[in-house]
All heavy atoms as a GROMACS GRO file, in nm:
protein
  598
    1THR      N    1  10.328   9.479   9.367
    1THR     CA    2  10.453   9.417   9.382
    1THR      C    3  10.560   9.495   9.302
    1THR      O    4  10.682   9.490   9.336
    1THR     CB    5  10.454   9.266   9.336
    1THR    OG1    6  10.413   9.257   9.203
    1THR    CG2    7  10.356   9.182   9.422
    2ASP      N    8  10.520   9.554   9.199
    2ASP     CA    9  10.620   9.643   9.116
    2ASP      C   10  10.678   9.749   9.206
    2ASP      O   11  10.809   9.763   9.190
    2ASP     CB   12  10.550   9.698   8.994
    2ASP     CG   13  10.518   9.600   8.883
    2ASP    OD1   14  10.566   9.481   8.896
    2ASP    OD2   15  10.426   9.628   8.802
    3TYR      N   16  10.602   9.809   9.284
    3TYR     CA   17  10.654   9.913   9.378
    3TYR      C   18  10.758   9.852   9.471
    3TYR      O   19  10.868   9.906   9.488
    3TYR     CB   20  10.551   9.982   9.457
    3TYR     CG   21  10.464  10.082   9.371
    3TYR    CD1   22  10.339  10.044   9.340
    3TYR    CD2   23  10.512  10.211   9.347
    3TYR    CE1   24  10.265  10.133   9.264
    3TYR    CE2   25  10.439  10.297   9.272
    3TYR     CZ   26  10.309  10.262   9.238
    3TYR     OH   27  10.236  10.351   9.162
    4LEU      N   28  10.726   9.733   9.533
    4LEU     CA   29  10.824   9.671   9.619
    4LEU      C   30  10.948   9.626   9.547
    4LEU      O   31  11.060   9.644   9.606
    4LEU     CB   32  10.750   9.550   9.683
    4LEU     CG   33  10.640   9.583   9.781
    4LEU    CD1   34  10.571   9.453   9.825
    4LEU    CD2   35  10.688   9.660   9.896
    5ARG      N   36  10.939   9.571   9.440
    5ARG     CA   37  11.061   9.528   9.360
    5ARG      C   38  11.149   9.646   9.319
    5ARG      O   39  11.268   9.640   9.326
    5ARG     CB   40  11.014   9.446   9.233
    5ARG     CG   41  10.959   9.315   9.275
    5ARG     CD   42  10.912   9.228   9.163
    5ARG     NE   43  11.023   9.208   9.066
    5ARG     CZ   44  10.999   9.180   8.946
    5ARG    NH1   45  10.874   9.167   8.886
    5ARG    NH2   46  11.102   9.160   8.863
    6ILE      N   47  11.085   9.759   9.268
    6ILE     CA   48  11.167   9.871   9.225
    6ILE      C   49  11.235   9.930   9.353
    6ILE      O   50  11.351   9.970   9.345
    6ILE     CB   51  11.086   9.976   9.151
    6ILE    CG1   52  11.172  10.055   9.068
    6ILE    CG2   53  10.991  10.058   9.243
    6ILE    CD1   54  11.102  10.151   8.964
    7PHE      N   55  11.167   9.932   9.461
    7PHE     CA   56  11.229   9.986   9.586
    7PHE      C   57  11.338   9.894   9.638
    7PHE      O   58  11.441   9.944   9.673
    7PHE     CB   59  11.118  10.002   9.700
    7PHE     CG   60  11.175  10.050   9.825
    7PHE    CD1   61  11.200  10.189   9.841
    7PHE    CD2   62  11.200   9.974   9.933
    7PHE    CE1   63  11.260  10.242   9.953
    7PHE    CE2   64  11.239  10.019  10.051
    7PHE     CZ   65  11.281  10.157  10.059
    8ALA      N   66  11.325   9.765   9.631
    8ALA     CA   67  11.424   9.666   9.672
    8ALA      C   68  11.549   9.682   9.582
    8ALA      O   69  11.656   9.690   9.633
    8ALA     CB   70  11.370   9.528   9.667
    9LEU      N   71  11.529   9.694   9.454
    9LEU     CA   72  11.644   9.700   9.362
    9LEU      C   73  11.719   9.835   9.387
    9LEU      O   74  11.846   9.836   9.383
    9LEU     CB   75  11.603   9.696   9.215
    9LEU     CG   76  11.557   9.561   9.167
    9LEU    CD1   77  11.487   9.562   9.032
    9LEU    CD2   78  11.678   9.466   9.161
   10THR      N   79  11.646   9.941   9.410
   10THR     CA   80  11.703  10.070   9.432
   10THR      C   81  11.788  10.065   9.567
   10THR      O   82  11.894  10.122   9.572
   10THR     CB   83  11.601  10.182   9.430
   10THR    OG1   84  11.532  10.174   9.309
   10THR    CG2   85  11.665  10.318   9.450
   11THR      N   86  11.727  10.004   9.664
   11THR     CA   87  11.799  10.000   9.797
   11THR      C   88  11.923   9.909   9.785
   11THR      O   89  12.028   9.948   9.836
   11THR     CB   90  11.698   9.933   9.896
   11THR    OG1   91  11.585  10.018   9.903
   11THR    CG2   92  11.763   9.923  10.033
   12LEU      N   93  11.912   9.805   9.714
   12LEU     CA   94  12.028   9.720   9.693
   12LEU      C   95  12.137   9.790   9.617
   12LEU      O   96  12.260   9.779   9.653
   12LEU     CB   97  11.991   9.587   9.622
   12LEU     CG   98  11.917   9.491   9.710
   12LEU    CD1   99  11.869   9.365   9.624
   12LEU    CD2  100  12.015   9.429   9.816
   13ALA      N  101  12.101   9.867   9.515
   13ALA     CA  102  12.196   9.945   9.442
   13ALA      C  103  12.272  10.047   9.526
   13ALA      O  104  12.394  10.058   9.525
   13ALA     CB  105  12.131  10.027   9.330
   14TYR      N  106  12.197  10.110   9.625
   14TYR     CA  107  12.259  10.196   9.717
   14TYR      C  108  12.366  10.129   9.806
   14TYR      O  109  12.475  10.169   9.824
   14TYR     CB  110  12.155  10.266   9.808
   14TYR     CG  111  12.202  10.342   9.921
   14TYR    CD1  112  12.255  10.477   9.903
   14TYR    CD2  113  12.202  10.292  10.054
   14TYR    CE1  114  12.302  10.549  10.006
   14TYR    CE2  115  12.256  10.368  10.148
   14TYR     CZ  116  12.300  10.496  10.137
   14TYR     OH  117  12.346  10.570  10.235
   15PHE      N  118  12.323  10.011   9.855
   15PHE     CA  119  12.418   9.931   9.934
   15PHE      C  120  12.537   9.882   9.864
   15PHE      O  121  12.650   9.883   9.911
   15PHE     CB  122  12.342   9.822  10.005
   15PHE     CG  123  12.251   9.860  10.117
   15PHE    CD1  124  12.123   9.816  10.122
   15PHE    CD2  125  12.293   9.936  10.224
   15PHE    CE1  126  12.039   9.847  10.224
   15PHE    CE2  127  12.209   9.983  10.324
   15PHE     CZ  128  12.088   9.936  10.327
   16TRP      N  129  12.519   9.840   9.745
   16TRP     CA  130  12.630   9.800   9.652
   16TRP      C  131  12.721   9.923   9.626
   16TRP      O  132  12.843   9.905   9.628
   16TRP     CB  133  12.582   9.738   9.523
   16TRP     CG  134  12.556   9.595   9.534
   16TRP    CD1  135  12.432   9.529   9.516
   16TRP    CD2  136  12.646   9.490   9.563
   16TRP    NE1  137  12.445   9.397   9.536
   16TRP    CE2  138  12.578   9.364   9.570
   16TRP    CE3  139  12.782   9.491   9.589
   16TRP    CZ2  140  12.639   9.249   9.593
   16TRP    CZ3  141  12.849   9.363   9.612
   16TRP    CH2  142  12.775   9.250   9.620
   17ALA      N  143  12.669  10.046   9.606
   17ALA     CA  144  12.752  10.156   9.594
   17ALA      C  145  12.835  10.181   9.710
   17ALA      O  146  12.952  10.213   9.707
   17ALA     CB  147  12.672  10.277   9.558
   18GLN      N  148  12.792  10.163   9.828
   18GLN     CA  149  12.856  10.183   9.954
   18GLN      C  150  12.967  10.079   9.972
   18GLN      O  151  13.082  10.106  10.007
   18GLN     CB  152  12.765  10.173  10.076
   18GLN     CG  153  12.674  10.297  10.091
   18GLN     CD  154  12.597  10.292  10.217
   18GLN    OE1  155  12.550  10.187  10.262
   18GLN    NE2  156  12.578  10.417  10.289
   19MET      N  157  12.932   9.953   9.934
   19MET     CA  158  13.034   9.844   9.939
   19MET      C  159  13.150   9.863   9.840
   19MET      O  160  13.265   9.836   9.878
   19MET     CB  161  12.966   9.706   9.913
   19MET     CG  162  12.874   9.653  10.032
   19MET     SD  163  12.826   9.484  10.002
   19MET     CE  164  12.673   9.518   9.917
   20VAL      N  165  13.122   9.923   9.730
   20VAL     CA  166  13.223   9.946   9.631
   20VAL      C  167  13.318  10.054   9.684
   20VAL      O  168  13.442  10.041   9.663
   20VAL     CB  169  13.158   9.982   9.490
   20VAL    CG1  170  13.270  10.046   9.401
   20VAL    CG2  171  13.103   9.860   9.426
   21GLN      N  172  13.257  10.157   9.743
   21GLN     CA  173  13.339  10.262   9.804
   21GLN      C  174  13.439  10.207   9.900
   21GLN      O  175  13.557  10.239   9.904
   21GLN     CB  176  13.257  10.369   9.863
   21GLN     CG  177  13.328  10.488   9.904
   21GLN     CD  178  13.224  10.594   9.953
   21GLN    OE1  179  13.110  10.574   9.992
   21GLN    NE2  180  13.273  10.723   9.957
   22VAL      N  181  13.397  10.119   9.985
   22VAL     CA  182  13.485  10.061  10.086
   22VAL      C  183  13.581   9.967  10.019
   22VAL      O  184  13.700   9.972  10.054
   22VAL     CB  185  13.401   9.986  10.186
   22VAL    CG1  186  13.491   9.896  10.286
   22VAL    CG2  187  13.314  10.079  10.276
   23ALA      N  188  13.534   9.881   9.922
   23ALA     CA  189  13.621   9.792   9.858
   23ALA      C  190  13.735   9.854   9.785
   23ALA      O  191  13.853   9.815   9.781
   23ALA     CB  192  13.547   9.702   9.765
   24GLN      N  193  13.707   9.965   9.720
   24GLN     CA  194  13.813  10.038   9.648
   24GLN      C  195  13.920  10.086   9.732
   24GLN      O  196  14.040  10.093   9.698
   24GLN     CB  197  13.742  10.152   9.561
   24GLN     CG  198  13.673  10.109   9.443
   24GLN     CD  199  13.604  10.219   9.364
   24GLN    OE1  200  13.574  10.329   9.418
   24GLN    NE2  201  13.586  10.199   9.236
   25SER      N  202  13.886  10.134   9.856
   25SER     CA  203  13.988  10.179   9.951
   25SER      C  204  14.068  10.067  10.004
   25SER      O  205  14.176  10.084  10.061
   25SER     CB  206  13.918  10.253  10.063
   25SER     OG  207  13.850  10.169  10.147
   26LYS      N  208  14.030   9.934   9.986
   26LYS     CA  209  14.102   9.827  10.043
   26LYS      C  210  14.163   9.735   9.940
   26LYS      O  211  14.213   9.624   9.973
   26LYS     CB  212  14.010   9.747  10.133
   26LYS     CG  213  13.951   9.823  10.245
   26LYS     CD  214  13.885   9.742  10.354
   26LYS     CE  215  13.830   9.838  10.461
   26LYS     NZ  216  13.844   9.785  10.592
   27LEU      N  217  14.172   9.777   9.816
   27LEU     CA  218  14.225   9.690   9.708
   27LEU      C  219  14.375   9.662   9.725
   27LEU      O  220  14.424   9.574   9.667
   27LEU     CB  221  14.200   9.761   9.572
   27LEU     CG  222  14.058   9.735   9.521
   27LEU    CD1  223  14.041   9.815   9.386
   27LEU    CD2  224  14.026   9.593   9.497
   28ASP      N  225  14.441   9.752   9.795
   28ASP     CA  226  14.592   9.734   9.815
   28ASP      C  227  14.623   9.640   9.930
   28ASP      O  228  14.737   9.607   9.943
   28ASP     CB  229  14.655   9.875   9.837
   28ASP     CG  230  14.648   9.964   9.720
   28ASP    OD1  231  14.632   9.899   9.605
   28ASP    OD2  232  14.647  10.088   9.725
   29GLY      N  233  14.527   9.605  10.001
   29GLY     CA  234  14.555   9.516  10.126
   29GLY      C  235  14.566   9.372  10.090
   29GLY      O  236  14.570   9.326   9.980
   30GLU      N  237  14.570   9.291  10.209
   30GLU     CA  238  14.588   9.140  10.186
   30GLU      C  239  14.476   9.077  10.114
   30GLU      O  240  14.493   8.978  10.046
   30GLU     CB  241  14.603   9.091  10.325
   30GLU     CG  242  14.736   9.112  10.392
   30GLU     CD  243  14.751   9.047  10.524
   30GLU    OE1  244  14.679   8.944  10.550
   30GLU    OE2  245  14.823   9.098  10.611
   31GLU      N  246  14.359   9.120  10.141
   31GLU     CA  247  14.233   9.052  10.086
   31GLU      C  248  14.186   9.131   9.958
   31GLU      O  249  14.066   9.140   9.937
   31GLU     CB  250  14.131   9.052  10.187
   31GLU     CG  251  14.165   8.975  10.311
   31GLU     CD  252  14.047   8.976  10.410
   31GLU    OE1  253  13.931   8.997  10.378
   31GLU    OE2  254  14.076   8.950  10.532
   32SER      N  255  14.279   9.165   9.881
   32SER     CA  256  14.239   9.242   9.755
   32SER      C  257  14.153   9.160   9.660
   32SER      O  258  14.068   9.217   9.595
   32SER     CB  259  14.365   9.298   9.683
   32SER     OG  260  14.444   9.185   9.633
   33SER      N  261  14.171   9.032   9.656
   33SER     CA  262  14.091   8.948   9.577
   33SER      C  263  13.947   8.948   9.613
   33SER      O  264  13.859   8.953   9.533
   33SER     CB  265  14.149   8.803   9.566
   33SER     OG  266  14.060   8.722   9.496
   34PHE      N  267  13.924   8.942   9.737
   34PHE     CA  268  13.794   8.947   9.799
   34PHE      C  269  13.720   9.079   9.764
   34PHE      O  270  13.607   9.087   9.714
   34PHE     CB  271  13.802   8.929   9.960
   34PHE     CG  272  13.668   8.961  10.026
   34PHE    CD1  273  13.564   8.865  10.031
   34PHE    CD2  274  13.641   9.084  10.089
   34PHE    CE1  275  13.448   8.890  10.090
   34PHE    CE2  276  13.524   9.111  10.147
   34PHE     CZ  277  13.427   9.013  10.150
   35TYR      N  278  13.799   9.190   9.773
   35TYR     CA  279  13.738   9.320   9.751
   35TYR      C  280  13.717   9.342   9.594
   35TYR      O  281  13.623   9.410   9.553
   35TYR     CB  282  13.823   9.434   9.808
   35TYR     CG  283  13.807   9.431   9.959
   35TYR    CD1  284  13.914   9.390  10.040
   35TYR    CD2  285  13.688   9.463  10.021
   35TYR    CE1  286  13.906   9.387  10.176
   35TYR    CE2  287  13.668   9.458  10.156
   35TYR     CZ  288  13.792   9.421  10.239
   35TYR     OH  289  13.771   9.417  10.382
   36GLN      N  290  13.803   9.284   9.511
   36GLN     CA  291  13.789   9.297   9.373
   36GLN      C  292  13.658   9.227   9.332
   36GLN      O  293  13.583   9.258   9.242
   36GLN     CB  294  13.908   9.241   9.298
   36GLN     CG  295  13.900   9.261   9.145
   36GLN     CD  296  13.878   9.404   9.110
   36GLN    OE1  297  13.966   9.496   9.145
   36GLN    NE2  298  13.779   9.437   9.030
   37THR      N  299  13.637   9.108   9.399
   37THR     CA  300  13.511   9.034   9.364
   37THR      C  301  13.400   9.105   9.410
   37THR      O  302  13.290   9.102   9.336
   37THR     CB  303  13.518   8.893   9.444
   37THR    OG1  304  13.633   8.818   9.389
   37THR    CG2  305  13.394   8.811   9.408
   38LYS      N  306  13.403   9.183   9.512
   38LYS     CA  307  13.283   9.270   9.558
   38LYS      C  308  13.257   9.375   9.446
   38LYS      O  309  13.142   9.397   9.413
   38LYS     CB  310  13.316   9.340   9.690
   38LYS     CG  311  13.309   9.262   9.815
   38LYS     CD  312  13.167   9.262   9.856
   38LYS     CE  313  13.169   9.209   9.999
   38LYS     NZ  314  13.031   9.176  10.040
   39ILE      N  315  13.356   9.433   9.400
   39ILE     CA  316  13.350   9.527   9.293
   39ILE      C  317  13.285   9.465   9.164
   39ILE      O  318  13.196   9.528   9.103
   39ILE     CB  319  13.484   9.599   9.262
   39ILE    CG1  320  13.523   9.683   9.377
   39ILE    CG2  321  13.473   9.683   9.134
   39ILE    CD1  322  13.665   9.732   9.378
   40ASN      N  323  13.337   9.352   9.124
   40ASN     CA  324  13.282   9.277   9.008
   40ASN      C  325  13.134   9.245   9.022
   40ASN      O  326  13.056   9.251   8.934
   40ASN     CB  327  13.365   9.160   8.973
   40ASN     CG  328  13.505   9.189   8.928
   40ASN    OD1  329  13.534   9.304   8.892
   40ASN    ND2  330  13.602   9.100   8.943
   41THR      N  331  13.100   9.197   9.151
   41THR     CA  332  12.963   9.158   9.173
   41THR      C  333  12.878   9.282   9.173
   41THR      O  334  12.762   9.280   9.117
   41THR     CB  335  12.950   9.094   9.312
   41THR    OG1  336  13.034   8.980   9.316
   41THR    CG2  337  12.810   9.046   9.333
   42ALA      N  338  12.918   9.393   9.209
   42ALA     CA  339  12.847   9.523   9.212
   42ALA      C  340  12.824   9.563   9.063
   42ALA      O  341  12.713   9.610   9.020
   42ALA     CB  342  12.918   9.638   9.285
   43ARG      N  343  12.922   9.548   8.987
   43ARG     CA  344  12.914   9.578   8.835
   43ARG      C  345  12.806   9.493   8.781
   43ARG      O  346  12.731   9.537   8.693
   43ARG     CB  347  13.048   9.557   8.763
   43ARG     CG  348  13.143   9.667   8.786
   43ARG     CD  349  13.270   9.654   8.697
   43ARG     NE  350  13.362   9.761   8.730
   43ARG     CZ  351  13.490   9.740   8.754
   43ARG    NH1  352  13.536   9.616   8.744
   43ARG    NH2  353  13.566   9.838   8.782
   44PHE      N  354  12.803   9.363   8.805
   44PHE     CA  355  12.704   9.272   8.757
   44PHE      C  356  12.565   9.319   8.797
   44PHE      O  357  12.469   9.332   8.722
   44PHE     CB  358  12.732   9.125   8.804
   44PHE     CG  359  12.618   9.036   8.767
   44PHE    CD1  360  12.616   8.980   8.643
   44PHE    CD2  361  12.513   9.005   8.856
   44PHE    CE1  362  12.511   8.884   8.617
   44PHE    CE2  363  12.418   8.924   8.827
   44PHE     CZ  364  12.408   8.862   8.701
   45PHE      N  365  12.553   9.350   8.929
   45PHE     CA  366  12.414   9.393   8.977
   45PHE      C  367  12.372   9.523   8.900
   45PHE      O  368  12.261   9.532   8.855
   45PHE     CB  369  12.422   9.428   9.127
   45PHE     CG  370  12.300   9.472   9.179
   45PHE    CD1  371  12.193   9.382   9.217
   45PHE    CD2  372  12.266   9.606   9.192
   45PHE    CE1  373  12.070   9.429   9.258
   45PHE    CE2  374  12.152   9.658   9.236
   45PHE     CZ  375  12.049   9.568   9.277
   46MET      N  376  12.469   9.616   8.896
   46MET     CA  377  12.430   9.744   8.825
   46MET      C  378  12.396   9.726   8.675
   46MET      O  379  12.310   9.793   8.624
   46MET     CB  380  12.539   9.844   8.842
   46MET     CG  381  12.576   9.881   8.991
   46MET     SD  382  12.436   9.962   9.069
   46MET     CE  383  12.517  10.004   9.231
   47GLY      N  384  12.474   9.637   8.610
   47GLY     CA  385  12.456   9.627   8.468
   47GLY      C  386  12.348   9.529   8.428
   47GLY      O  387  12.290   9.539   8.317
   48ARG      N  388  12.320   9.431   8.511
   48ARG     CA  389  12.225   9.320   8.470
   48ARG      C  390  12.088   9.326   8.553
   48ARG      O  391  11.986   9.294   8.494
   48ARG     CB  392  12.286   9.183   8.488
   48ARG     CG  393  12.399   9.162   8.396
   48ARG     CD  394  12.359   9.130   8.257
   48ARG     NE  395  12.270   9.010   8.263
   48ARG     CZ  396  12.236   8.941   8.156
   48ARG    NH1  397  12.278   8.973   8.045
   48ARG    NH2  398  12.157   8.837   8.174
   49LEU      N  399  12.091   9.359   8.683
   49LEU     CA  400  11.972   9.348   8.758
   49LEU      C  401  11.908   9.484   8.775
   49LEU      O  402  11.787   9.497   8.772
   49LEU     CB  403  12.004   9.291   8.892
   49LEU     CG  404  12.062   9.141   8.889
   49LEU    CD1  405  12.097   9.094   9.033
   49LEU    CD2  406  11.966   9.051   8.817
   50LEU      N  407  11.983   9.589   8.804
   50LEU     CA  408  11.930   9.723   8.824
   50LEU      C  409  11.851   9.774   8.708
   50LEU      O  410  11.737   9.842   8.729
   50LEU     CB  411  12.032   9.828   8.868
   50LEU     CG  412  11.986   9.962   8.904
   50LEU    CD1  413  11.891   9.953   9.026
   50LEU    CD2  414  12.101  10.052   8.932
   51PRO      N  415  11.879   9.744   8.581
   51PRO     CA  416  11.802   9.786   8.473
   51PRO      C  417  11.658   9.743   8.467
   51PRO      O  418  11.571   9.789   8.398
   51PRO     CB  419  11.875   9.742   8.349
   51PRO     CG  420  12.022   9.731   8.393
   51PRO     CD  421  12.012   9.691   8.533
   52GLN      N  422  11.627   9.635   8.551
   52GLN     CA  423  11.491   9.590   8.565
   52GLN      C  424  11.402   9.701   8.617
   52GLN      O  425  11.274   9.692   8.589
   52GLN     CB  426  11.481   9.474   8.660
   52GLN     CG  427  11.550   9.352   8.609
   52GLN     CD  428  11.555   9.230   8.709
   52GLN    OE1  429  11.485   9.241   8.814
   52GLN    NE2  430  11.623   9.129   8.678
   53THR      N  431  11.459   9.798   8.680
   53THR     CA  432  11.378   9.909   8.733
   53THR      C  433  11.301   9.988   8.622
   53THR      O  434  11.197  10.036   8.640
   53THR     CB  435  11.460  10.008   8.820
   53THR    OG1  436  11.559  10.062   8.732
   53THR    CG2  437  11.510   9.938   8.940
   54GLN      N  438  11.368   9.990   8.498
   54GLN     CA  439  11.296  10.054   8.391
   54GLN      C  440  11.169   9.990   8.346
   54GLN      O  441  11.070  10.053   8.325
   54GLN     CB  442  11.397  10.070   8.269
   54GLN     CG  443  11.517  10.153   8.302
   54GLN     CD  444  11.622  10.152   8.195
   54GLN    OE1  445  11.622  10.060   8.110
   54GLN    NE2  446  11.716  10.236   8.202
   55GLY      N  447  11.170   9.860   8.337
   55GLY     CA  448  11.054   9.775   8.306
   55GLY      C  449  10.948   9.797   8.414
   55GLY      O  450  10.825   9.806   8.386
   56LEU      N  451  10.991   9.784   8.536
   56LEU     CA  452  10.900   9.802   8.653
   56LEU      C  453  10.836   9.934   8.653
   56LEU      O  454  10.713   9.949   8.679
   56LEU     CB  455  10.969   9.771   8.781
   56LEU     CG  456  11.022   9.625   8.805
   56LEU    CD1  457  11.125   9.624   8.922
   56LEU    CD2  458  10.905   9.531   8.818
   57ALA      N  459  10.907  10.034   8.629
   57ALA     CA  460  10.860  10.180   8.622
   57ALA      C  461  10.759  10.187   8.513
   57ALA      O  462  10.652  10.256   8.532
   57ALA     CB  463  10.976  10.276   8.607
   58ALA      N  464  10.783  10.130   8.397
   58ALA     CA  465  10.682  10.138   8.285
   58ALA      C  466  10.554  10.064   8.322
   58ALA      O  467  10.444  10.119   8.295
   58ALA     CB  468  10.748  10.075   8.158
   59GLY      N  469  10.567   9.952   8.389
   59GLY     CA  470  10.448   9.886   8.439
   59GLY      C  471  10.370   9.976   8.541
   59GLY      O  472  10.247   9.978   8.531
   60ILE      N  473  10.444  10.038   8.627
   60ILE     CA  474  10.370  10.124   8.727
   60ILE      C  475  10.304  10.240   8.660
   60ILE      O  476  10.191  10.276   8.690
   60ILE     CB  477  10.475  10.177   8.829
   60ILE    CG1  478  10.529  10.061   8.918
   60ILE    CG2  479  10.421  10.289   8.912
   60ILE    CD1  480  10.646  10.093   9.003
   61ARG      N  481  10.371  10.303   8.562
   61ARG     CA  482  10.309  10.418   8.491
   61ARG      C  483  10.193  10.375   8.402
   61ARG      O  484  10.103  10.458   8.373
   61ARG     CB  485  10.421  10.478   8.402
   61ARG     CG  486  10.507  10.564   8.478
   61ARG     CD  487  10.602  10.655   8.380
   61ARG     NE  488  10.681  10.571   8.296
   61ARG     CZ  489  10.804  10.525   8.311
   61ARG    NH1  490  10.858  10.545   8.421
   61ARG    NH2  491  10.863  10.454   8.217
   62SER      N  492  10.184  10.241   8.366
   62SER     CA  493  10.076  10.204   8.283
   62SER      C  494   9.937  10.209   8.359
   62SER      O  495   9.833  10.200   8.292
   62SER     CB  496  10.096  10.063   8.218
   62SER     OG  497  10.082   9.965   8.328
   63GLY      N  498   9.944  10.216   8.482
   63GLY     CA  499   9.817  10.231   8.558
   63GLY      C  500   9.756  10.097   8.595
   63GLY      O  501   9.800   9.987   8.555
   64ALA      N  502   9.642  10.102   8.659
   64ALA     CA  503   9.570   9.987   8.707
   64ALA      C  504   9.449   9.945   8.630
   64ALA      O  505   9.379   9.857   8.659
   64ALA     CB  506   9.532  10.012   8.853
   65GLU      N  507   9.420  10.023   8.522
   65GLU     CA  508   9.292   9.992   8.447
   65GLU      C  509   9.279   9.857   8.398
   65GLU      O  510   9.177   9.795   8.408
   65GLU     CB  511   9.279  10.100   8.326
   65GLU     CG  512   9.257  10.243   8.374
   65GLU     CD  513   9.388  10.307   8.411
   65GLU    OE1  514   9.496  10.259   8.360
   65GLU    OE2  515   9.386  10.412   8.488
   66LEU      N  516   9.390   9.799   8.343
   66LEU     CA  517   9.378   9.666   8.285
   66LEU      C  518   9.347   9.564   8.395
   66LEU      O  519   9.271   9.472   8.379
   66LEU     CB  520   9.517   9.626   8.217
   66LEU     CG  521   9.541   9.705   8.091
   66LEU    CD1  522   9.676   9.678   8.042
   66LEU    CD2  523   9.439   9.680   7.988
   67MET      N  524   9.411   9.573   8.516
   67MET     CA  525   9.392   9.484   8.625
   67MET      C  526   9.248   9.506   8.678
   67MET      O  527   9.176   9.407   8.712
   67MET     CB  528   9.490   9.498   8.739
   67MET     CG  529   9.466   9.388   8.841
   67MET     SD  530   9.602   9.378   8.958
   67MET     CE  531   9.633   9.540   9.010
   68MET      N  532   9.209   9.628   8.682
   68MET     CA  533   9.076   9.653   8.749
   68MET      C  534   8.960   9.622   8.655
   68MET      O  535   8.845   9.614   8.690
   68MET     CB  536   9.067   9.801   8.786
   68MET     CG  537   9.166   9.840   8.892
   68MET     SD  538   9.174   9.735   9.032
   68MET     CE  539   9.024   9.794   9.119
   69ALA      N  540   8.991   9.595   8.530
   69ALA     CA  541   8.882   9.548   8.435
   69ALA      C  542   8.827   9.415   8.464
   69ALA      O  543   8.716   9.378   8.407
   69ALA     CB  544   8.947   9.562   8.288
   70PHE      N  545   8.902   9.335   8.536
   70PHE     CA  546   8.857   9.197   8.574
   70PHE      C  547   8.732   9.209   8.660
   70PHE      O  548   8.722   9.294   8.749
   70PHE     CB  549   8.956   9.118   8.640
   70PHE     CG  550   9.070   9.065   8.536
   70PHE    CD1  551   9.185   9.133   8.534
   70PHE    CD2  552   9.047   8.945   8.474
   70PHE    CE1  553   9.288   9.088   8.449
   70PHE    CE2  554   9.151   8.902   8.393
   70PHE     CZ  555   9.271   8.965   8.379
   71GLU      N  556   8.641   9.119   8.635
   71GLU     CA  557   8.531   9.110   8.730
   71GLU      C  558   8.571   9.040   8.869
   71GLU      O  559   8.664   8.957   8.865
   71GLU     CB  560   8.417   9.022   8.666
   71GLU     CG  561   8.358   9.082   8.545
   71GLU     CD  562   8.287   9.221   8.571
   71GLU    OE1  563   8.221   9.234   8.685
   71GLU    OE2  564   8.290   9.307   8.490
   72GLU      N  565   8.510   9.072   8.969
   72GLU     CA  566   8.549   9.008   9.100
   72GLU      C  567   8.550   8.858   9.104
   72GLU      O  568   8.633   8.795   9.154
   72GLU     CB  569   8.462   9.065   9.213
   72GLU     CG  570   8.499   9.027   9.348
   72GLU     CD  571   8.416   9.098   9.458
   72GLU    OE1  572   8.369   9.201   9.432
   72GLU    OE2  573   8.407   9.032   9.560
   73GLU      N  574   8.455   8.801   9.027
   73GLU     CA  575   8.450   8.653   9.016
   73GLU      C  576   8.565   8.586   8.950
   73GLU      O  577   8.592   8.466   8.960
   73GLU     CB  578   8.315   8.622   8.937
   73GLU     CG  579   8.189   8.659   9.017
   73GLU     CD  580   8.155   8.806   8.989
   73GLU    OE1  581   8.188   8.866   8.887
   73GLU    OE2  582   8.094   8.862   9.081
   74ALA      N  583   8.639   8.667   8.870
   74ALA     CA  584   8.759   8.612   8.809
   74ALA      C  585   8.866   8.568   8.900
   74ALA      O  586   8.957   8.492   8.870
   74ALA     CB  587   8.810   8.707   8.702
   75PHE      N  588   8.860   8.623   9.024
   75PHE     CA  589   8.955   8.588   9.124
   75PHE      C  590   8.908   8.483   9.204
   75PHE      O  591   8.964   8.418   9.286
   75PHE     CB  592   8.993   8.710   9.206
   75PHE     CG  593   9.052   8.820   9.136
   75PHE    CD1  594   8.977   8.929   9.079
   75PHE    CD2  595   9.190   8.812   9.086
   75PHE    CE1  596   9.033   9.027   8.997
   75PHE    CE2  597   9.248   8.916   9.014
   75PHE     CZ  598   9.170   9.021   8.967
   0.00000   0.00000   0.00000
């Protein structure tokens, strides 16, 4: 699941970056409040949720030895 979560967070970061690019070009329009909220939400995602990838990556790098040490009957 660590692989799936890190991939999901990375994919969402890509989409947020695209949304910010569009939102910045529309800040002068009628719905500037909406687009500013998009930018603020992207900042939250990048600052608070995306850093989870570092912990997930560390878990992935630690290998499967600890999990594989369980006997089959433990499950």
